[in-house]
N, C-alpha and C positions, 0 to 999 in steps of 0.2 A: 243279497240278490233281490229281494222284494223291495228294499229301499231304493236300489238303483233303478229298478223298473218304475217305481212311483215317481222318482225324480225325472226320468226320461219322459213319462207321460205328462207330468206337470210342465216341463219345458215346451213340449209340442203344443199343449193347450194354450200356453201363454203366447206362443208365436202366432197361432191362428186367431187368438182373441185380440191381439194388439192392433192398433190402427196402422194402416198401410204406410202413410207418409213417415211416421215415426220410425218404423222398422227400416224403411228404405234409407232414411237419413243416417241411422246408426250403423247399418250395414256398410254404407259408403264411407264410414269413418268420420262423419260429421254429425254434430248434435242438432243442427238446424241450418237455416238459410243464413248466410253471412249478412251482417248489417250492411246495407247499401252505402257505398262511398259517395255516390252522387246524390244530390238533394231530392231527386225524384224517385228513387228506389227502382225496383224492377218494373219496366213498362209492360212486360209480358205477364200473363196470368200464371200463377204458381198453383198447382193442384194441392189442396190441403186435405183432400179426402172427402168422401160422401158427396161428391159432385159439387163441392164448393171450391171456388178459385179466388186467390188473393193477388193483388198487384199494387204497385206504387206504395209499398210499405215503407214507412219512415219511422225512425226512432230518434226522439229528441229529448233534450233536458226538460225537466218539469220541476216545479217547486217541491213536489213530494217525492220525486224519483225520476222516472222516465215516462214518456208518453209514446205509445205506438199508434200510428195512424195509417190508413190505407183505404183500399176499395175491395169489396168482396162481391163475387158473382154467385147467385143462387141457381144452381142447376138441379136441385133436389126436388123441391115441391113448395107449395104455399103453406103458410103456417097460420094457425089461429092465435098462437102466442109466439113471441119472438124467439128464434133459435139461439142457443147458447154456445159461445165459443170461449177458447182460452188462449191467451198469449203468454208465452214463457220466454224468458231471456236467460242466456248462458254466458259464461266468460270464455276466454280463448282456449281454456283447457276442457271445455264442455261441462263445466261444473254448473249445476243449477243455481241460479241466483234468486229469482222470484217469478211469480206468475199472477195473473188476475183474469177473472172471467168477465165477459162482456156479451151483450146481445145487440141485435140490430132490429129496430122497430120497422114495421110495414115492409118486410123483406119478402116480396112475392116472387114466385117462380120466374126465372128468366130475366131478373133485374140485377143491376149492379148498384150497390149502396156503399157509402162511406162509413168507416168505423173509426173510433177513437177510444183508447183504453189507457188509463194511467196505471203503471206498475210502481207502487211506492217502495221506498227504502233501497233503491238501486242507483248507483252513480253511472252516468252515461259512459264514462271512461272504462268501466268494468265490462260493459256489454259488447260481446263479439258476435254472437249469433242469436237468432230468435226462432221460435216455432209457434205456429198458429194452428189450432185444431178445433174441429166441430165436436161439441159435447152432446148434442141432442137438443131437445126443447123441453122446458119445464111444463109440467102438467098444470092445468088451470085449477 
């Protein structure tokens, strides 16, 4: 009985601790946003959480793996150091393939900036979905 209660409390805590977009994507049966079929990606902004929005995300082949590019809107605040993000790619069965962190320099409040991150060791043909999340900002 004690073990069951402990597991229940742990599950509830994990649900509240998780990032909103990740939970929403998994609840809807998807592990991320589908890779865009058109060369321009999604023209509408996609909420990635913490008041950051992404659009025009494209995934292309790179000599080291794949490259994820796009635009990000900062609706959170200004930063003394660049905010840290993470791009993750999954296959068609929502199996994690790889991820890589990236930051955006001079990313002030209310601006839209381009981003580019290489995720090494992944074949473009394997990638079906992606997820971009805000990790915070590194301390100076």
